[in-house]
N, C-alpha and C positions, 0 to 999 in steps of 0.2 A: 680800159678795163670792161670797167663793168659790164659796157656792151660786151666784148668777147663772153663774161660769164654765161651775158641770159643763153647767147649765141651756143657756145659748150651743154644748157641744161633741157633747150629745147632740141636737141638732136638729137632726140630716144623720150616720145613721151609713156606714157603706164596704159596706154592697147601699145598691139602690134607695133602699128606707121599709126599717120597725123600729119593734119596737113591744115589751110589756112580761104578759109572763105568767104572772099570779100565780098558788101553785100548793095545791090542799088534798091532803094525802098524795099522792097520785100524781096526780091530776086537776087539771085543768086552770081551778079556779075564776073566774077575767078577765079579759080583755086590756088594758090599757090603750097609750091613744096616744104621745103625748107631754104635750100640755099635761098630760092628768090622773097621768101621771106627773110630770111639775115640781112643777103642788101636794104631791103628794105631799116631789117636799124643800123647794118651801114651807110643810111639813109647816102646812098647809093641809091637812090631807086626812085621817083616821082611818079606820085598819085595831081591824075586832074579833078579831083575835092583838096578844097582848104576843109579849114578847123581839128578839122574827123572826119572815119569813117569808122562804118559801120565792119565787124569782122567775125569769122565761127573759130578758134579753135575748138580741132576734129578730132578724136581720135575712135579710133574705127580696126579692124579685124583683118585676115587677107584673106575673109572672104566679103570686104568691104561693105562689110555691116556697125555699126552704129558704136562704140563705148560709154565712148562721157563730150559733150560739147562746153564749153568755155563762151559767153556771148559780148563781145569787151567796146574799147572803142579804144581805137590809132585816130593820139590826139596825131593833124599835121604843120607844119608853120607853114607860109605866107609864098612860101614853095612849092607846096607837095608833100613835102619830104619828113621822115618822121620827127618830131620830138628830139629835138638832144636830151639824150635821159632817161627817155624811157622805160622804165622798167614794173611788169607785171609780173609775177607765177601762177604765171597759167597751168600748165603740172598743177601742180600744185594745188589748185584750184577745181583741172579736172579729176585730180586725186578725193578729194575730200565735201565736190558734191555730194550733196540733194539725191533721194530717185527726179526723174526726168518721166519721157513716155516712154512706152515700147519700142520700138526699130526697127526690129523686127530679129531685134539676139535678147531678148531679155530687158529690164528697164534699163535707160542709157543713165549717166552722170550727166548732173545740169547745174552748169553753174552762171546767174544772170542774177540782171538789178531786184526783185525780188528772193532772191535765193541765192544767197554766197555766202561763203560757210572765214568769210576776211567784212567784216563792216565794214571797214574802210576802205574798200573798196567796192560798195553798193553804186556810186554814181560812174567806176567808171563802168560802167555793165549795161547792159540792157534788155531790155524781155523782149521772148518767144512771140505770137502765132502754131496760129495750125498748121498756117501753112510752109511758113517757114520751117518746119523738119522736116514735112513729105518735098521743099525744094532739096534742101541736106543730104534730106536720103535716099532717095535721088540720083542728084551730082556724085557724093560720096561713093557708089555703089560703082560710075560711069568712073571718075578718077584711078577705081578701085584697078581697077581691071585692062587699064592705062596705062600700067606705072611695065617698066623697064623687068626685067627677069618673070609677072607676074602668067599664070599659067591663060588661055583664052578657052574665053567661057561661051558655045557653043547654040546661045539661046535655043533655035531648032532641037535641038539632039535632047537638050531640059524637057524639054515641054514635048515630045516626044515620050523620056524619059515615063516621063508625072501622068501621062497618059493611059503606056501603058505598066506602068505599077495598080492604079489604080483603078484602069482592066481585071487585071492582077486581083487586088484581092475579090470583086464581085462576082467570080466564075469558079473563086474558091469559097467565097460566101453562098455559094448559090448552092457548087455540092454539096458542103455541110450542112446544108438544108435539112439537104436530104435522103444526104444518108442519118444525119438525127432521124427525118421521121420513118424513114423501113425498122432504126433500131429500137424507137419502140414500139410500132407495129410488134416486133416481134418478141420485145420481152411481153408486150401484150398475149402473147400465143402460148410465151413459158407461161405465167403465171394462171391462164385458165387453166393449160395443162398439169398445174400441178393442183391449183384445185376441183378444178373437176374428180381427181382420182379419188375415191375411195376415204373416209375415216377409217382407221383402225383404232381401237382403244388404248395395244402400246404397239411401240417401236420393231415390240421382240413379234409380234406375232403375225412382220411384211416375212416373206418370203427373203430372202441375201435379194435376189435379184429387179425385184423390187426395193429393196432398203438402196439401192448401187441411184437403181431409177431416179427414187427420190432427191435422193440425195446430190445429183449429177446438176437434174433439173432445178434444186436452190439451186447451187454454186452458180452454176450458169445463165441461170437470170437474176442473180447477182451483179454476178459480173455484165451483165447487160447494164443492165441498172447504175455501178459507173463508168462505160461505157457512154451512155447516156449523160453526166453531169463533171462528163474529162467533155465531151464534143458541144456543150453549153456553155462550158468557161473562154471554150476558143472559138465559138460566134461568135462571145462578144468583146471578145481578145476585137478577133476582124474587124466587124461593126466598130472599132474605139479608133481603131488603125484610120480605117476607108475614112473617118471619119474625122481626125486629122490630115490627112490626105488631102484631102478637098479645103479641109479650115485656111491657109494659104493663101488659094486662088479662087475662095471669096474678099479675106484682107483685106488684100492686094485690093480691091479691083473695085470695096467701099474707098479707101487709100488714095490714089489715084481719084473719085469722085469726087476727093473733098468732103465722105460722109458725115456728121457727126451724130453722133451718140450723149441724151438728156435724162442723170437718173435723176433720185429726190430721196434725198436720207432725211432725214430728224436731224435737228443738231448739226449737221454740214450743207442743207440744201444746195438746188441742182448744182451736176457734176458732170462739166464735158466732160466726155468722149473720143476718143482719136481709135477704130480702130480697131488699135494691136493694144491700147489701154481699152477696149468695151471687151476682149476675150482676159486678162489677169482675171478684170470684176466682178468678171461670170463666176470666176476658178468660188472668190468667195466676197460677196456683196458691201456684208459688212466687213471687215478684216479690207478691203480696200475705204470705205467708204473710214473706220478709223485711222490707217496712214492717212487721209486727207485730212482726215481732222488732226493730224500731230499727235493720235495719243493709241496705245493697243485698244486689242479686239475686245479684248475683257471688262476696261476701263470704261469706251463705248458699248458696257452687253452692259455695265450697271446700269451709268445715267438712263437706257433709253427701255433698258424695264423701264426707272423710275420713270421717264419722262410719259410712258403707259400707263399707270398704274392713277400716277396722280397718286397714287395711298405711304400712311406709316406700314408700315415695315410691324411695329408692335401688335398696336388697334383696325388698323383698317381705317385708320379716316379720313377725309379730303389735306392736304398739305400743299404750298405753294410749291409749284413746279419751274425747276432752275430750267430753264430755257438752252440754255448757252452749255453742252457739255467738256466743255472748256476749264468751266470752273467749275464742274462738280461734284463737291466733295461727295464720294458715295458713307464715310463715315459717320454723318452730319445730319446732311440733307433728304435721305433720308424717313429719315425720322417727325413726330410733329414736335410742335416746341412741347410738349407735356414728356417728353420718352427722352428728346433727345440730354447727348451725353454733357457733362456737366466738364468746363472745361478746365 
């Protein structure tokens, strides 16, 4: 009865879909759907391995993009069957997991040995390497396309669509730049015409026709200036759109070639970044470093100021620097002994 209860729970995950990936070393040897995994839990399926096997419970959306991963070990008996009475709250772990790398749909939820919301389950989990995530992403995307009822994705069509969209952005950007230059020239001419008109001591001394001419020219110049500003804003938006269109292609190429980036932040040391993590890092490096340390950006900023200055906030005397931001106390450690608050 306990096994049957578990099977009902694994029928639907928190993501749109879920699957179970079996690992042989760092490579995925097989991917199981719900029915196949249920048979394994009911001891109706045997595995070649003995002792235990490494699996990944994966939740992903309808586009095949991973949302959550739980890396766990399934214990096996001497016959290669799942150990009797085995139970692990996979969905709960996936739902309460900490943040992992970005695999194409924002940072995933990740439960593993070094990051587990239920402490007593830690020994039953295992830790990943960057290659594990690359393999999961590739295999799950392929599995999602092969599911019954899933729409077939024409890769060639998507590539052509991507190229056409990029070319369209470039053409529009070029036309916009030409129009912008024309508007600037026209505006300069209008302003020159205004400035070369005779300046009278009073508006009343102008003839009616001159006043109308002067007013029309000024309005036209103002409209042209507004148009130039609108074109500049649109121009910038197009540049950003083109950059965002090119970005996934570059990141995907880096991911396929297993390119890793390393950045250094005081207090955090060297941080390894996958291509998708690098994109998120570049949006706000300080916030990323703070999250890496498990603290707020504000608290990390306070420590960073203390670390870089090394002086008392009151008298500017040199003080001992707290090297670890996680034990830094912003209400005490920023003062020398003479100015520290009395406990």
